[in-house]
C-alpha positions in Angstrom: 18.8 39.3 -20.6 22.3 38.1 -21.2 24.9 38.5 -23.2 27.2 36.3 -25.9 30.4 37.2 -24.1 29.3 36.8 -20.3 28.0 33.1 -21.5 31.4 31.8 -22.2 33.3 33.0 -19.6 31.2 31.7 -17.6 30.8 28.3 -19.8 34.8 28.0 -20.1 35.9 29.9 -17.7 34.8 28.3 -15.1 35.6 25.6 -13.6 31.6 25.6 -11.4 30.0 25.5 -14.4 29.7 22.5 -16.6 29.4 22.7 -20.3 26.7 24.3 -22.0 23.8 22.4 -23.5 23.0 24.0 -27.2 19.3 23.2 -28.6 18.5 23.7 -32.1 14.9 24.2 -33.5 14.0 23.0 -36.9 11.5 25.5 -39.6 11.2 28.2 -41.7 10.9 31.8 -41.2 8.5 34.1 -42.0 4.2 34.6 -41.1 3.5 32.1 -43.6 5.1 28.9 -42.0 3.7 29.7 -38.4 1.6 27.3 -36.6 2.4 24.8 -39.4 3.1 20.9 -38.6 7.3 22.0 -40.3 7.4 24.8 -37.8 6.6 23.0 -34.8 10.8 21.9 -34.0 10.7 26.4 -33.5 7.6 26.5 -31.4 9.6 23.9 -29.7 11.9 26.3 -28.8 9.4 28.6 -28.0 7.5 27.5 -25.2 11.1 25.9 -23.8 12.2 29.1 -23.5 9.0 31.5 -22.2 8.7 27.7 -19.5 12.2 29.5 -18.6 12.1 33.5 -18.9 14.9 33.0 -22.1 14.9 35.8 -24.3 14.8 34.9 -27.9 15.6 38.8 -29.3 19.2 38.3 -30.6 20.0 37.2 -34.0 23.6 35.1 -34.5 25.4 32.8 -36.3 21.9 33.4 -39.2 19.6 32.0 -36.7 17.6 33.4 -33.6 19.0 33.0 -30.9 18.9 33.2 -26.1 20.5 31.9 -24.0 20.0 31.4 -20.3 20.8 28.6 -17.2 19.3 26.2 -15.3 20.9 25.8 -12.3 25.0 26.3 -13.9 23.5 25.2 -16.7 24.1 27.0 -19.4 21.8 27.2 -22.7 22.3 28.2 -25.7 18.6 28.1 -28.3 18.4 28.7 -31.7 16.0 28.9 -34.2 18.0 28.9 -37.6 16.7 31.6 -39.9 18.2 30.0 -43.4 15.1 28.4 -43.9 14.8 24.4 -43.6 16.6 23.2 -45.9 19.5 24.9 -45.2 19.4 24.6 -41.1 23.0 23.3 -41.2 24.0 26.2 -42.5 23.2 27.9 -38.7 23.1 25.0 -36.0 27.0 23.8 -37.6 28.4 27.2 -37.4 26.2 27.5 -34.1 28.2 24.3 -32.1 31.6 25.2 -33.5 31.5 28.5 -32.1 31.2 27.5 -28.8 33.4 24.5 -29.4 31.0 22.2 -28.2 31.2 18.6 -28.3 28.0 17.0 -30.0 26.9 14.7 -27.2 26.0 18.7 -26.0 23.4 19.3 -29.1 20.4 18.7 -29.7 18.4 19.3 -32.2 14.0 19.2 -32.4 12.2 18.6 -35.3 8.8 17.3 -36.9 8.6 14.0 -38.0 6.2 11.9 -39.8 6.9 8.6 -38.3 4.9 9.5 -35.4 1.5 10.0 -34.5 0.3 13.4 -33.6 2.2 14.7 -30.1 3.6 11.7 -29.6 7.4 12.4 -28.4 11.0 11.0 -28.5 14.6 11.7 -27.2 17.3 9.6 -29.6 20.5 9.6 -30.5 22.8 9.0 -33.0 20.9 7.9 -35.4 20.2 9.1 -39.8 17.8 11.4 -41.3 14.7 9.7 -42.5 14.5 11.8 -45.2 13.9 15.4 -43.6 16.0 17.8 -45.6 16.1 19.7 -42.3 18.6 17.3 -41.0 20.7 16.3 -43.6 21.4 19.6 -43.8 23.0 19.6 -40.3 24.2 16.6 -40.5 26.1 17.8 -43.7 27.1 20.8 -41.7 28.7 18.9 -39.1 31.0 16.6 -41.4 28.2 13.7 -41.4 28.7 13.0 -37.7 25.6 12.5 -36.3 26.2 11.7 -32.5 23.8 14.4 -31.9 20.0 14.3 -29.9 17.2 14.5 -31.5 13.8 15.5 -30.0 11.5 13.8 -32.8 8.4 15.8 -32.9 5.0 14.0 -33.8 3.1 15.3 -36.6 1.4 12.3 -38.2 1.3 11.2 -42.3 -0.8 13.0 -45.2 -4.2 11.4 -45.5 -4.6 9.3 -48.1 -2.5 10.3 -51.1 -1.8 13.9 -49.8 1.3 15.6 -51.3 3.6 15.2 -48.0 5.4 19.2 -48.7 1.5 20.0 -48.8 0.7 18.3 -46.0 4.0 19.6 -44.1 3.7 23.2 -44.5 -0.2 22.9 -43.5 -1.5 24.1 -40.0 -2.8 22.1 -37.5 -6.7 21.5 -36.9 -8.0 22.0 -34.3 -7.4 18.5 -32.5 -4.3 17.7 -33.7 -3.3 21.3 -32.7 -4.5 20.5 -28.7 -2.0 17.3 -28.9 0.8 19.1 -30.1 0.0 21.3 -27.0 0.6 18.8 -25.1 3.1 17.5 -26.5 5.6 21.0 -26.3 5.0 20.8 -21.9 6.4 16.9 -22.3 9.3 18.5 -23.8 10.6 21.0 -21.7 9.9 18.6 -18.9 12.3 16.0 -20.5 14.1 18.9 -21.9 14.3 20.3 -17.6 15.3 16.5 -17.3 18.1 16.1 -19.8 19.4 19.0 -18.4 19.6 18.1 -15.0 19.5 13.9 -15.7 21.8 13.7 -19.0 20.3 12.2 -22.4 20.2 8.2 -21.4 19.1 8.4 -18.0 15.8 11.2 -19.5 15.6 8.9 -23.0 14.7 5.9 -21.1 12.6 7.5 -18.7 10.9 9.3 -21.5 9.9 7.1 -24.1 8.6 4.5 -22.1 5.8 7.1 -21.1 5.7 8.3 -24.8 5.7 5.0 -26.1 2.4 4.0 -23.8 1.2 7.3 -25.3 1.5 6.4 -28.7 -0.7 2.9 -28.0 -3.5 5.4 -26.8 -3.0 7.6 -29.4 -2.4 5.5 -32.8 -6.2 5.2 -33.4 -7.0 8.3 -33.3 -7.2 10.9 -36.4 -4.4 13.4 -37.0 
């Protein structure tokens, strides 16, 4: 496993190596929350780490942390262990520690505004009522110019309490949709590293728009 100091040396002491990307997945720590809708941000980090052979086995800035490279581009992956509503207490210090501009930070999070399994890659948005994002923005001194990978989980059925919905595990169909979405997410994140946010978002969001139309009448 690469260590933090080695990554730092390669990132900031070599002109041949580009500035790192910081990928932060939001969720709640512990087995109690594993597999729940609110933890798809953690699942996205794990899926990407597995795809690239990156070990998530270091504790750093209140997060489970991993690091690696795609080509010459360093990657920093984090799953804050502060619980969702305090996610910024990890994400903010991580960005500061590595002296990263916010255009090199992307946050993965669940989103009830999208159907289950639909993704959006976007930049410079508000928190939309998401408490994890509220905390991240607060700990970045109110700045919101970071990218987000929104992972659709659908809306709660009927009069179900949204908080209870978020802490439920997925049913069989939704689980299948999320598993496909995680693989879609891995591919767009690799594209992001090589092509940048603007081009990646344009291409990816167009594909996801048609996926949205196909899925919008399906149960979640």
